[in-house]
N, C-alpha and C positions, 0 to 999 in steps of 0.2 A: 430136271429131276436128279441128275447125277450129283452126288455130294450132299443130298438132303439128309439130315440127321433126324431120325424119328424117335430118338431115345426117350425124350420126355415131351409128350404131346398134350397141350392144354386145350380143353374144350370149354368155351366160356359158358357161364351160367349166372346172369345177373341176380337171379333169385337166390343163388347160393352165397352171394357176397356179403350178406348181413350188413347192408347199408354202406359198404365200402364202394367207392367209385370203381367201375369195371376197368377203366383205363389205368388207374393206379394199381389195381390188382395185377393186370397184365404186365405192366412195367416192372413191378417187383418180382413177378414170377420169371420173367425173362432174365432179369439180373441174377436171379437165383439158379438159372440153368435150363429153363424151358427152351426147347429147340424148335417147336412148331406150335402155332396157335390156330385153332379153328374157331371162327365166329359162328355160334349157334344161338340165335335169339329169335325164336319163332313168333314172339308176340309183337315184334316191330313190323311196321308196314315197309313196303319196298323202299321208299325214299329215306326213311329213318335207317334202314339197314345199310343202304349204300353209304350214307353219311358216316355211320359208325365204322363201317369197313374202311373207309378212306382215312379216318382218324387213327385207327389201329395200324393200318398199313404204314402211315407216316411215323408212328411210334416205333415200329419194328425194323424199319429200314436200316437204322444205324447199327442194329445188332445182327443184321443179315439173317433174321428169323422169318421163315415164310408164313404167309397168312393164307389159310384155307377157309372157304365159305361153305357152310353147311347147306345142302339142298339146292341152292340157287345159282345156277350157272350164269344167269343174266347179271346177277349182282356181282359175281366174281369178275366178270368182264368189265362191267361199268366201273368198279372200284379198282381195277388193275391189280387184283389180288394174285396170289401165286398159284392158287388151285381151288378146287371144289370137291366136296365130299357128298356122295349121294347114297341113299338107302335102296333097299330092294323095291320099294314102292314109289320111288321118285323117278325122275326122267331117266330113261335107259342110258347106260354108259355110252353106247354107240351114238345116241343123239347128243349127249353131253359133249362128246368129242367134236361133233359138228359145230357146236356153239362156241366152245372155248379154244379150239385149235389143238395142234399136236404138241405144243410146248408147255401148256399149263398142266400142273399136277392134278391127277384125278384119282380119288379114292372111292372105294365101294365097301359098304357094310355087308358082312356075311355072318351067318349064324350056324351053318350046317356044312357037312362035308360035301353035300350035293352043290350048294352055292359056291363053295370054294372051287370045286372042279369046273363049274361053269365059268368062273372068273378067270381060269387059266388062259382062255382064248379071247378074253376081252381086253380092250386097250386101257387098262387101269395100272397105275403106278404102285399102289399099295392097297391092302385090304384092312379094314377096321373090323376086328374080330371080337364078338361079344354077344351078350354079356358074359364075363368070366365068372363073376360072383354076383350074388343078389345086390341090387342097387335101387335106391329110392330116387335117384336123380332123374331118371327117365323111365316113364311108365312103359312097360313092355310085358308081353306074355310069352316071350321067347325063352326057351330053357337055358339055364346057365351051363356053360361049357366046362368050367373049372380047368385047372392046369392039365388034367389028363386029356380032356377034349382038345385043348390047345396043342398038345403034343401031336395028336393025330392029324390035326390040320397042318402043322408045320411039316410033317413028313410027306404030305402030298402036294403042297403048294410051293411054287417057285417065286411067288410074289413076296414083296416085303410086307410083313405083318405087324399091325399095331393092335395090341390087346386093350379092351376097355370094359368097364363095368365092375364097380365095387373094389377097385384096386386102391390100396393104401400102403402105408409104411410097413404094416404088419405082414402083408402077403405079397408085396411087389417082387421079392427075390424069387419066390416060387414061380411067379409068372415069367420073369426074365429067363429063368433057367430052362424054360421050354424051347428057347431058341428064337423067340420073337425079336423083331427089330426095334420095337419100342412099346411103351405103355402110355395110354391116354387116361387122363383124369379130369374130373370136374370139381367135385366137392373137396377132394383131398388138398386142392390148392385154393379154390375160390372161397371155401368156408373157413380156411385156416386164419387164425389171428394174425399170423405173419406169413404172407404168401412167399416172401423171399426165402425164409428159413424152410418152409414146407417144400419148396421146389429144390432147394439145395440138398435137403435131406433125402428126398426121393432120388435125385440124380446120383448121389453118393451110393445109395443102395443098389441102383441099377448098374452102375459101374462095377461095384463089388461083386455082384452076381454074375457078371460077364467074365470075371477073371478066372 
């Protein structure tokens, strides 16, 4: 976990890729500056998911970019991924740790101050906080936090925070200035005509906002 750079966190979405091959999108995104990749493809069966995870892992190794698996601790272990990310309704973090061990990265989604406070005493390495802005990528009835809510969470959490939900080139600086450790996107990269340029542009704005 030490040394993981969460600055630009790509969450995959094949349905957002507009017929582009997902592995091609990931490769260009990493070349453009993506620092973490999360595989989130809920429509795949377990065998397909493990196979895809292994292929992505092989692609990422030369770049030293960690691969996180969404929801599925078993798939993360089978594919020798670097971590797993779970939501509030998935396997409990304490049980996830039993499955993946102490060395794998574990992330947890939070949406409220109460959930953030509860996470302080849980064995998680980072929190995925969102949605920050309205988003059509993932159906949710959770309220948007906006940068103001994100600031409140930053003030009470000692965990590393990755913001997600409706973040793009136009609003990324406002999000980064709240003090989060990284931003996560799906469509801002997957739907881009040029994933390399989209990633490069986002990372430049992230770095600029941190100065």
